[in-house]
BALOBA-1460 file (C-alpha; in Angstrom, 3 decimals):
// residues 341
<rec num="1" residu="x" x="52.460" y="82.012" z="110.498"/>
<rec num="2" residu="x" x="55.281" y="83.252" z="112.756"/>
<rec num="3" residu="x" x="52.825" y="85.629" z="114.388"/>
<rec num="4" residu="x" x="50.432" y="82.780" z="115.190"/>
<rec num="5" residu="x" x="53.228" y="80.615" z="116.563"/>
<rec num="6" residu="x" x="54.594" y="83.397" z="118.727"/>
<rec num="7" residu="x" x="51.107" y="84.274" z="119.907"/>
<rec num="8" residu="x" x="50.394" y="80.683" z="120.862"/>
<rec num="9" residu="x" x="53.705" y="80.416" z="122.675"/>
<rec num="10" residu="x" x="53.095" y="83.622" z="124.581"/>
<rec num="11" residu="x" x="49.580" y="82.528" z="125.520"/>
<rec num="12" residu="x" x="50.912" y="79.234" z="126.845"/>
<rec num="13" residu="x" x="53.435" y="80.989" z="129.043"/>
<rec num="14" residu="x" x="50.879" y="83.497" z="130.278"/>
<rec num="15" residu="x" x="48.487" y="80.684" z="131.154"/>
<rec num="16" residu="x" x="51.220" y="78.961" z="133.139"/>
<rec num="17" residu="x" x="51.942" y="82.112" z="135.108"/>
<rec num="18" residu="x" x="48.257" y="82.761" z="135.831"/>
<rec num="19" residu="x" x="47.526" y="79.228" z="136.925"/>
<rec num="20" residu="x" x="50.641" y="78.983" z="139.065"/>
<rec num="21" residu="x" x="50.636" y="75.277" z="138.444"/>
<rec num="22" residu="x" x="54.030" y="74.580" z="139.904"/>
<rec num="23" residu="x" x="57.461" y="73.567" z="138.650"/>
<rec num="24" residu="x" x="56.478" y="70.554" z="136.542"/>
<rec num="25" residu="x" x="53.803" y="72.396" z="134.610"/>
<rec num="26" residu="x" x="56.166" y="75.324" z="134.097"/>
<rec num="27" residu="x" x="58.808" y="73.032" z="132.616"/>
<rec num="28" residu="x" x="56.237" y="71.523" z="130.259"/>
<rec num="29" residu="x" x="55.108" y="74.960" z="129.143"/>
<rec num="30" residu="x" x="58.709" y="76.087" z="128.589"/>
<rec num="31" residu="x" x="59.329" y="72.981" z="126.497"/>
<rec num="32" residu="x" x="56.201" y="73.772" z="124.486"/>
<rec num="33" residu="x" x="57.419" y="77.340" z="123.989"/>
<rec num="34" residu="x" x="60.806" y="76.113" z="122.735"/>
<rec num="35" residu="x" x="59.145" y="73.767" z="120.251"/>
<rec num="36" residu="x" x="56.810" y="76.460" z="118.945"/>
<rec num="37" residu="x" x="59.691" y="78.910" z="118.432"/>
<rec num="38" residu="x" x="62.193" y="76.342" z="117.139"/>
<rec num="39" residu="x" x="64.241" y="77.758" z="114.275"/>
<rec num="40" residu="x" x="63.603" y="81.368" z="115.267"/>
<rec num="41" residu="x" x="66.607" y="83.631" z="116.027"/>
<rec num="42" residu="x" x="67.748" y="83.505" z="119.621"/>
<rec num="43" residu="x" x="66.245" y="86.475" z="121.496"/>
<rec num="44" residu="x" x="68.794" y="89.279" z="121.907"/>
<rec num="45" residu="x" x="68.387" y="89.143" z="125.694"/>
<rec num="46" residu="x" x="69.707" y="85.578" z="125.705"/>
<rec num="47" residu="x" x="72.816" y="86.353" z="123.636"/>
<rec num="48" residu="x" x="76.223" y="87.126" z="125.124"/>
<rec num="49" residu="x" x="77.323" y="90.750" z="125.040"/>
<rec num="50" residu="x" x="79.629" y="90.004" z="122.074"/>
<rec num="51" residu="x" x="76.969" y="88.105" z="120.117"/>
<rec num="52" residu="x" x="74.469" y="90.891" z="120.757"/>
<rec num="53" residu="x" x="76.917" y="93.567" z="119.592"/>
<rec num="54" residu="x" x="77.452" y="91.721" z="116.303"/>
<rec num="55" residu="x" x="73.757" y="91.234" z="115.502"/>
<rec num="56" residu="x" x="72.222" y="94.142" z="113.596"/>
<rec num="57" residu="x" x="68.744" y="93.002" z="114.652"/>
<rec num="58" residu="x" x="69.674" y="93.728" z="118.268"/>
<rec num="59" residu="x" x="70.069" y="97.438" z="117.623"/>
<rec num="60" residu="x" x="73.082" y="99.777" z="117.529"/>
<rec num="61" residu="x" x="76.141" y="98.897" z="119.567"/>
<rec num="62" residu="x" x="76.264" y="100.555" z="122.981"/>
<rec num="63" residu="x" x="79.860" y="101.478" z="123.942"/>
<rec num="64" residu="x" x="80.847" y="99.900" z="127.239"/>
<rec num="65" residu="x" x="78.367" y="97.032" z="126.875"/>
<rec num="66" residu="x" x="80.932" y="94.286" z="126.145"/>
<rec num="67" residu="x" x="81.864" y="91.986" z="128.994"/>
<rec num="68" residu="x" x="85.484" y="90.876" z="129.189"/>
<rec num="69" residu="x" x="84.482" y="87.304" z="130.009"/>
<rec num="70" residu="x" x="82.361" y="87.152" z="126.831"/>
<rec num="71" residu="x" x="85.219" y="88.515" z="124.716"/>
<rec num="72" residu="x" x="87.672" y="85.990" z="126.106"/>
<rec num="73" residu="x" x="85.184" y="83.101" z="125.870"/>
<rec num="74" residu="x" x="84.866" y="83.609" z="122.078"/>
<rec num="75" residu="x" x="81.649" y="81.610" z="121.701"/>
<rec num="76" residu="x" x="80.985" y="82.916" z="118.182"/>
<rec num="77" residu="x" x="81.000" y="80.311" z="115.344"/>
<rec num="78" residu="x" x="83.237" y="82.821" z="113.538"/>
<rec num="79" residu="x" x="85.883" y="84.963" z="115.200"/>
<rec num="80" residu="x" x="84.371" y="88.172" z="116.598"/>
<rec num="81" residu="x" x="87.248" y="90.315" z="115.304"/>
<rec num="82" residu="x" x="86.729" y="88.953" z="111.794"/>
<rec num="83" residu="x" x="82.994" y="89.607" z="111.977"/>
<rec num="84" residu="x" x="83.532" y="93.131" z="113.264"/>
<rec num="85" residu="x" x="86.269" y="94.014" z="110.762"/>
<rec num="86" residu="x" x="84.477" y="92.622" z="107.715"/>
<rec num="87" residu="x" x="81.338" y="94.754" z="108.045"/>
<rec num="88" residu="x" x="81.575" y="98.523" z="108.497"/>
<rec num="89" residu="x" x="78.366" y="98.621" z="110.528"/>
<rec num="90" residu="x" x="80.249" y="96.710" z="113.245"/>
<rec num="91" residu="x" x="83.440" y="98.789" z="113.169"/>
<rec num="92" residu="x" x="82.342" y="100.643" z="116.342"/>
<rec num="93" residu="x" x="82.724" y="97.285" z="118.146"/>
<rec num="94" residu="x" x="86.362" y="96.808" z="117.078"/>
<rec num="95" residu="x" x="88.087" y="99.185" z="119.544"/>
<rec num="96" residu="x" x="86.260" y="97.704" z="122.529"/>
<rec num="97" residu="x" x="86.911" y="94.124" z="121.428"/>
<rec num="98" residu="x" x="90.631" y="94.859" z="121.288"/>
<rec num="99" residu="x" x="90.594" y="96.777" z="124.573"/>
<rec num="100" residu="x" x="88.993" y="93.791" z="126.314"/>
<rec num="101" residu="x" x="91.507" y="91.275" z="125.063"/>
<rec num="102" residu="x" x="90.304" y="89.943" z="121.691"/>
<rec num="103" residu="x" x="93.280" y="88.514" z="119.774"/>
<rec num="104" residu="x" x="93.549" y="88.178" z="115.975"/>
<rec num="105" residu="x" x="95.634" y="85.018" z="116.449"/>
<rec num="106" residu="x" x="92.468" y="83.230" z="117.521"/>
<rec num="107" residu="x" x="90.843" y="83.935" z="114.154"/>
<rec num="108" residu="x" x="91.117" y="81.328" z="111.384"/>
<rec num="109" residu="x" x="91.396" y="84.180" z="108.861"/>
<rec num="110" residu="x" x="93.163" y="87.461" z="109.449"/>
<rec num="111" residu="x" x="90.449" y="90.058" z="110.173"/>
<rec num="112" residu="x" x="91.932" y="92.576" z="107.725"/>
<rec num="113" residu="x" x="92.106" y="89.978" z="104.947"/>
<rec num="114" residu="x" x="88.395" y="89.328" z="105.477"/>
<rec num="115" residu="x" x="87.772" y="93.074" z="105.296"/>
<rec num="116" residu="x" x="89.862" y="93.560" z="102.150"/>
<rec num="117" residu="x" x="88.162" y="90.703" z="100.323"/>
<rec num="118" residu="x" x="84.703" y="92.250" z="100.675"/>
<rec num="119" residu="x" x="85.689" y="94.511" z="97.785"/>
<rec num="120" residu="x" x="84.054" y="97.550" z="99.423"/>
<rec num="121" residu="x" x="86.622" y="98.337" z="102.103"/>
<rec num="122" residu="x" x="88.046" y="101.432" z="100.411"/>
<rec num="123" residu="x" x="84.672" y="103.149" z="100.155"/>
<rec num="124" residu="x" x="83.898" y="102.272" z="103.764"/>
<rec num="125" residu="x" x="87.177" y="103.746" z="105.005"/>
<rec num="126" residu="x" x="86.004" y="107.197" z="103.935"/>
<rec num="127" residu="x" x="83.426" y="107.182" z="106.756"/>
<rec num="128" residu="x" x="85.505" y="105.432" z="109.437"/>
<rec num="129" residu="x" x="85.800" y="107.202" z="112.794"/>
<rec num="130" residu="x" x="89.283" y="107.898" z="114.232"/>
<rec num="131" residu="x" x="88.886" y="105.159" z="116.864"/>
<rec num="132" residu="x" x="87.930" y="102.667" z="114.147"/>
<rec num="133" residu="x" x="90.885" y="103.704" z="111.974"/>
<rec num="134" residu="x" x="93.187" y="103.204" z="114.943"/>
<rec num="135" residu="x" x="91.751" y="99.720" z="115.552"/>
<rec num="136" residu="x" x="92.354" y="98.799" z="111.908"/>
<rec num="137" residu="x" x="95.894" y="100.187" z="112.159"/>
<rec num="138" residu="x" x="96.519" y="98.053" z="115.257"/>
<rec num="139" residu="x" x="95.354" y="94.910" z="113.459"/>
<rec num="140" residu="x" x="97.622" y="95.718" z="110.510"/>
<rec num="141" residu="x" x="100.599" y="95.994" z="112.833"/>
<rec num="142" residu="x" x="99.825" y="93.230" z="115.331"/>
<rec num="143" residu="x" x="98.692" y="90.460" z="112.982"/>
<rec num="144" residu="x" x="101.522" y="89.243" z="110.719"/>
<rec num="145" residu="x" x="98.944" y="87.711" z="108.368"/>
<rec num="146" residu="x" x="97.817" y="91.224" z="107.474"/>
<rec num="147" residu="x" x="100.895" y="91.526" z="105.231"/>
<rec num="148" residu="x" x="98.790" y="90.294" z="102.351"/>
<rec num="149" residu="x" x="98.158" y="91.234" z="98.719"/>
<rec num="150" residu="x" x="94.527" y="92.231" z="99.282"/>
<rec num="151" residu="x" x="95.199" y="94.161" z="102.494"/>
<rec num="152" residu="x" x="97.996" y="96.090" z="100.799"/>
<rec num="153" residu="x" x="95.576" y="97.090" z="98.016"/>
<rec num="154" residu="x" x="93.140" y="98.487" z="100.587"/>
<rec num="155" residu="x" x="95.770" y="100.248" z="102.701"/>
<rec num="156" residu="x" x="97.125" y="102.035" z="99.620"/>
<rec num="157" residu="x" x="93.784" y="103.200" z="98.203"/>
<rec num="158" residu="x" x="92.904" y="106.928" z="98.240"/>
<rec num="159" residu="x" x="90.589" y="106.650" z="101.255"/>
<rec num="160" residu="x" x="93.290" y="104.915" z="103.302"/>
<rec num="161" residu="x" x="95.809" y="107.573" z="102.324"/>
<rec num="162" residu="x" x="93.354" y="110.285" z="103.364"/>
<rec num="163" residu="x" x="92.997" y="108.956" z="106.904"/>
<rec num="164" residu="x" x="96.655" y="108.004" z="107.329"/>
<rec num="165" residu="x" x="96.299" y="104.222" z="107.180"/>
<rec num="166" residu="x" x="98.706" y="103.985" z="104.247"/>
<rec num="167" residu="x" x="101.551" y="104.858" z="106.617"/>
<rec num="168" residu="x" x="101.355" y="101.264" z="107.812"/>
<rec num="169" residu="x" x="102.845" y="100.231" z="104.455"/>
<rec num="170" residu="x" x="105.826" y="102.517" z="104.989"/>
<rec num="171" residu="x" x="106.301" y="100.899" z="108.401"/>
<rec num="172" residu="x" x="106.131" y="97.414" z="106.869"/>
<rec num="173" residu="x" x="108.834" y="98.440" z="104.403"/>
<rec num="174" residu="x" x="111.038" y="99.938" z="107.125"/>
<rec num="175" residu="x" x="110.654" y="96.778" z="109.225"/>
<rec num="176" residu="x" x="111.797" y="94.565" z="106.347"/>
<rec num="177" residu="x" x="108.405" y="92.891" z="105.893"/>
<rec num="178" residu="x" x="108.226" y="93.569" z="102.141"/>
<rec num="179" residu="x" x="111.566" y="92.189" z="101.003"/>
<rec num="180" residu="x" x="111.733" y="90.416" z="97.617"/>
<rec num="181" residu="x" x="111.446" y="86.650" z="97.691"/>
<rec num="182" residu="x" x="109.799" y="86.489" z="101.109"/>
<rec num="183" residu="x" x="106.163" y="87.051" z="100.184"/>
<rec num="184" residu="x" x="103.537" y="85.050" z="98.222"/>
<rec num="185" residu="x" x="102.796" y="88.203" z="96.225"/>
<rec num="186" residu="x" x="104.597" y="91.161" z="94.687"/>
<rec num="187" residu="x" x="103.983" y="94.445" z="96.584"/>
<rec num="188" residu="x" x="104.040" y="96.463" z="93.345"/>
<rec num="189" residu="x" x="101.219" y="94.330" z="91.968"/>
<rec num="190" residu="x" x="99.344" y="94.691" z="95.252"/>
<rec num="191" residu="x" x="99.471" y="98.491" z="95.374"/>
<rec num="192" residu="x" x="96.378" y="100.446" z="94.422"/>
<rec num="193" residu="x" x="96.960" y="101.915" z="90.918"/>
<rec num="194" residu="x" x="96.763" y="105.452" z="92.286"/>
<rec num="195" residu="x" x="99.722" y="104.744" z="94.595"/>
<rec num="196" residu="x" x="102.196" y="103.659" z="91.901"/>
<rec num="197" residu="x" x="103.698" y="107.141" z="91.698"/>
<rec num="198" residu="x" x="104.407" y="107.241" z="95.422"/>
<rec num="199" residu="x" x="107.725" y="107.223" z="97.251"/>
<rec num="200" residu="x" x="106.797" y="103.763" z="98.493"/>
<rec num="201" residu="x" x="106.553" y="102.404" z="94.948"/>
<rec num="202" residu="x" x="109.958" y="103.894" z="94.095"/>
<rec num="203" residu="x" x="111.471" y="102.336" z="97.217"/>
<rec num="204" residu="x" x="109.985" y="98.954" z="96.381"/>
<rec num="205" residu="x" x="111.576" y="99.090" z="92.931"/>
<rec num="206" residu="x" x="114.892" y="100.165" z="94.421"/>
<rec num="207" residu="x" x="114.642" y="97.210" z="96.795"/>
<rec num="208" residu="x" x="114.413" y="94.797" z="93.856"/>
<rec num="209" residu="x" x="110.715" y="94.378" z="93.124"/>
<rec num="210" residu="x" x="109.757" y="94.745" z="89.459"/>
<rec num="211" residu="x" x="106.648" y="95.023" z="87.309"/>
<rec num="212" residu="x" x="107.588" y="91.906" z="85.368"/>
<rec num="213" residu="x" x="107.639" y="89.752" z="88.508"/>
<rec num="214" residu="x" x="104.272" y="91.160" z="89.583"/>
<rec num="215" residu="x" x="102.409" y="89.505" z="86.715"/>
<rec num="216" residu="x" x="102.241" y="85.881" z="87.805"/>
<rec num="217" residu="x" x="100.102" y="84.019" z="90.306"/>
<rec num="218" residu="x" x="99.793" y="85.375" z="93.842"/>
<rec num="219" residu="x" x="98.027" y="84.681" z="97.106"/>
<rec num="220" residu="x" x="94.953" y="86.892" z="97.013"/>
<rec num="221" residu="x" x="91.458" y="87.358" z="95.620"/>
<rec num="222" residu="x" x="91.484" y="90.946" z="94.402"/>
<rec num="223" residu="x" x="92.489" y="91.504" z="90.760"/>
<rec num="224" residu="x" x="96.116" y="92.089" z="89.841"/>
<rec num="225" residu="x" x="97.493" y="95.601" z="89.827"/>
<rec num="226" residu="x" x="97.555" y="95.849" z="86.044"/>
<rec num="227" residu="x" x="94.019" y="94.537" z="85.667"/>
<rec num="228" residu="x" x="92.755" y="96.943" z="88.325"/>
<rec num="229" residu="x" x="94.376" y="99.815" z="86.453"/>
<rec num="230" residu="x" x="92.839" y="98.628" z="83.195"/>
<rec num="231" residu="x" x="89.335" y="98.075" z="84.551"/>
<rec num="232" residu="x" x="89.285" y="101.431" z="86.337"/>
<rec num="233" residu="x" x="90.625" y="103.222" z="83.256"/>
<rec num="234" residu="x" x="93.549" y="104.697" z="85.206"/>
<rec num="235" residu="x" x="95.744" y="105.897" z="82.335"/>
<rec num="236" residu="x" x="98.559" y="107.065" z="84.605"/>
<rec num="237" residu="x" x="98.809" y="103.595" z="86.128"/>
<rec num="238" residu="x" x="98.608" y="101.980" z="82.689"/>
<rec num="239" residu="x" x="101.493" y="104.188" z="81.578"/>
<rec num="240" residu="x" x="103.458" y="102.964" z="84.605"/>
<rec num="241" residu="x" x="102.883" y="99.319" z="83.714"/>
<rec num="242" residu="x" x="103.461" y="99.623" z="79.954"/>
<rec num="243" residu="x" x="106.614" y="101.664" z="80.404"/>
<rec num="244" residu="x" x="108.098" y="98.753" z="82.351"/>
<rec num="245" residu="x" x="106.454" y="95.856" z="80.507"/>
<rec num="246" residu="x" x="105.333" y="96.990" z="77.007"/>
<rec num="247" residu="x" x="104.088" y="93.515" z="76.020"/>
<rec num="248" residu="x" x="101.143" y="93.919" z="78.413"/>
<rec num="249" residu="x" x="99.369" y="96.014" z="75.805"/>
<rec num="250" residu="x" x="98.661" y="92.829" z="73.826"/>
<rec num="251" residu="x" x="98.894" y="89.973" z="76.308"/>
<rec num="252" residu="x" x="98.688" y="89.552" z="80.078"/>
<rec num="253" residu="x" x="99.982" y="86.402" z="81.807"/>
<rec num="254" residu="x" x="97.436" y="84.279" z="83.701"/>
<rec num="255" residu="x" x="96.909" y="84.869" z="87.395"/>
<rec num="256" residu="x" x="94.469" y="83.884" z="90.160"/>
<rec num="257" residu="x" x="94.398" y="80.292" z="89.020"/>
<rec num="258" residu="x" x="93.981" y="81.010" z="85.310"/>
<rec num="259" residu="x" x="95.970" y="78.891" z="82.877"/>
<rec num="260" residu="x" x="95.786" y="81.079" z="79.772"/>
<rec num="261" residu="x" x="96.953" y="84.611" z="79.024"/>
<rec num="262" residu="x" x="94.400" y="87.233" z="77.972"/>
<rec num="263" residu="x" x="94.085" y="90.211" z="75.640"/>
<rec num="264" residu="x" x="93.409" y="93.603" z="77.283"/>
<rec num="265" residu="x" x="91.473" y="94.781" z="74.224"/>
<rec num="266" residu="x" x="89.115" y="91.824" z="74.482"/>
<rec num="267" residu="x" x="88.544" y="92.466" z="78.188"/>
<rec num="268" residu="x" x="87.599" y="96.130" z="77.863"/>
<rec num="269" residu="x" x="85.133" y="95.356" z="75.057"/>
<rec num="270" residu="x" x="82.977" y="93.412" z="77.512"/>
<rec num="271" residu="x" x="80.298" y="95.745" z="78.959"/>
<rec num="272" residu="x" x="80.278" y="93.909" z="82.287"/>
<rec num="273" residu="x" x="84.021" y="94.548" z="82.616"/>
<rec num="274" residu="x" x="83.858" y="98.238" z="81.778"/>
<rec num="275" residu="x" x="80.196" y="99.335" z="81.727"/>
<rec num="276" residu="x" x="80.766" y="103.062" z="81.080"/>
<rec num="277" residu="x" x="80.871" y="103.571" z="77.272"/>
<rec num="278" residu="x" x="83.037" y="106.683" z="77.622"/>
<rec num="279" residu="x" x="85.626" y="104.869" z="79.746"/>
<rec num="280" residu="x" x="85.454" y="101.897" z="77.405"/>
<rec num="281" residu="x" x="86.188" y="103.972" z="74.299"/>
<rec num="282" residu="x" x="88.984" y="105.837" z="76.053"/>
<rec num="283" residu="x" x="90.598" y="102.562" z="77.143"/>
<rec num="284" residu="x" x="90.366" y="101.072" z="73.648"/>
<rec num="285" residu="x" x="91.850" y="104.200" z="72.086"/>
<rec num="286" residu="x" x="94.641" y="104.191" z="74.663"/>
<rec num="287" residu="x" x="95.529" y="100.555" z="74.016"/>
<rec num="288" residu="x" x="95.473" y="101.041" z="70.225"/>
<rec num="289" residu="x" x="97.675" y="104.128" z="70.510"/>
<rec num="290" residu="x" x="100.177" y="102.096" z="72.511"/>
<rec num="291" residu="x" x="100.417" y="99.268" z="70.009"/>
<rec num="292" residu="x" x="97.543" y="96.886" z="70.800"/>
<rec num="293" residu="x" x="96.738" y="94.703" z="67.785"/>
<rec num="294" residu="x" x="93.003" y="93.915" z="67.402"/>
<rec num="295" residu="x" x="93.738" y="91.209" z="64.820"/>
<rec num="296" residu="x" x="95.524" y="88.923" z="67.260"/>
<rec num="297" residu="x" x="93.728" y="85.678" z="67.984"/>
<rec num="298" residu="x" x="92.236" y="85.059" z="71.404"/>
<rec num="299" residu="x" x="94.289" y="82.607" z="73.515"/>
<rec num="300" residu="x" x="91.184" y="80.799" z="74.749"/>
<rec num="301" residu="x" x="89.597" y="80.656" z="71.285"/>
<rec num="302" residu="x" x="92.168" y="80.763" z="68.447"/>
<rec num="303" residu="x" x="89.410" y="80.859" z="65.817"/>
<rec num="304" residu="x" x="88.439" y="84.363" z="66.897"/>
<rec num="305" residu="x" x="90.224" y="87.712" z="67.002"/>
<rec num="306" residu="x" x="89.420" y="90.826" z="69.003"/>
<rec num="307" residu="x" x="87.819" y="92.261" z="65.879"/>
<rec num="308" residu="x" x="85.603" y="89.234" z="65.319"/>
<rec num="309" residu="x" x="84.625" y="89.314" z="68.984"/>
<rec num="310" residu="x" x="83.609" y="92.956" z="68.670"/>
<rec num="311" residu="x" x="81.616" y="92.081" z="65.538"/>
<rec num="312" residu="x" x="79.769" y="89.263" z="67.321"/>
<rec num="313" residu="x" x="78.972" y="91.583" z="70.220"/>
<rec num="314" residu="x" x="77.812" y="94.293" z="67.829"/>
<rec num="315" residu="x" x="80.142" y="96.623" z="69.689"/>
<rec num="316" residu="x" x="79.922" y="100.330" z="68.796"/>
<rec num="317" residu="x" x="83.725" y="100.310" z="68.874"/>
<rec num="318" residu="x" x="83.960" y="97.890" z="65.940"/>
<rec num="319" residu="x" x="84.679" y="100.623" z="63.357"/>
<rec num="320" residu="x" x="87.571" y="101.847" z="65.492"/>
<rec num="321" residu="x" x="89.039" y="98.346" z="65.695"/>
<rec num="322" residu="x" x="88.236" y="97.213" z="62.170"/>
<rec num="323" residu="x" x="90.116" y="100.073" z="60.516"/>
<rec num="324" residu="x" x="93.249" y="99.497" z="62.588"/>
<rec num="325" residu="x" x="96.212" y="97.759" z="60.957"/>
<rec num="326" residu="x" x="94.247" y="96.934" z="57.795"/>
<rec num="327" residu="x" x="97.428" y="97.351" z="55.797"/>
<rec num="328" residu="x" x="99.154" y="94.569" z="57.699"/>
<rec num="329" residu="x" x="99.351" y="91.321" z="55.755"/>
<rec num="330" residu="x" x="97.187" y="88.471" z="57.121"/>
<rec num="331" residu="x" x="100.259" y="86.186" z="57.096"/>
<rec num="332" residu="x" x="101.969" y="88.413" z="59.614"/>
<rec num="333" residu="x" x="98.979" y="88.219" z="61.938"/>
<rec num="334" residu="x" x="98.918" y="84.443" z="61.646"/>
<rec num="335" residu="x" x="102.586" y="84.277" z="62.617"/>
<rec num="336" residu="x" x="102.100" y="86.704" z="65.511"/>
<rec num="337" residu="x" x="99.099" y="84.721" z="66.775"/>
<rec num="338" residu="x" x="101.050" y="81.488" z="66.625"/>
<rec num="339" residu="x" x="103.795" y="82.934" z="68.828"/>
<rec num="340" residu="x" x="101.294" y="84.472" z="71.236"/>
<rec num="341" residu="x" x="102.945" y="87.931" z="71.017"/>
């Protein structure tokens, strides 16, 4: 159908050119063309240089093609820096946008927050070119809104450490931007689990941040530090958390808008949460070895325990759970469940 419409529109224009019928006829034919192609994407030739650079259908970005007047006009429905930062295919556009005067302050959302919340930023950073890394570094330093839970997670991940972006976090610390009580999140809870053994983590603790204060609600969309460690099966990070807050092995406070605590054992039993059976078994064994009680009742459904949940799911880990703590009296479990510990 699109082919027929485009063909008809092209034929109408060609007829107008051949007949040379004058201005009025040409205007009528152009109006007809617009009606026939209504709803179609705007042709790349009619887009501004910025719009064209941020449309994958218009082909790869050509360095030097951006016009300063287009950058400053900011005609995009969404900020061009946000669009470019959020999608790795447009990262080549970032350095030129900044060089021609694009400002993050004009964006409703911080460009790096938009990038971090895609959930794939760390993997993408492994293929970033040096000029793109430098543009991301500039945004992290120039835009105060980049001091954010989700951005900190990305800037501390292994790929960011490999290309030097994690040094921005050390600069934030040195500049006093991560002081306790001044942020809507806890930096320790924002760090990537693999960065908890770093000098930065030690400095944050020395400054007054603690694991216990990193367990509540925070401004961000990415999972909490403990949950990220649990879901990824990072045993070193889990050791870090449990050493400082042992009660996490059985119960985690609500966060991200939740109003009930949750049981780590129940989470890891869910295949969608931890799809690899090997990682799942290892996580369950780790939690049990560190004192997790599978007979505790679920906060959101007090009629069920972790064991009964595993039984309902026909989990292959049921035998491992069902033989744990069998010698403990049921009365004790009822009392423990009532206290939520």
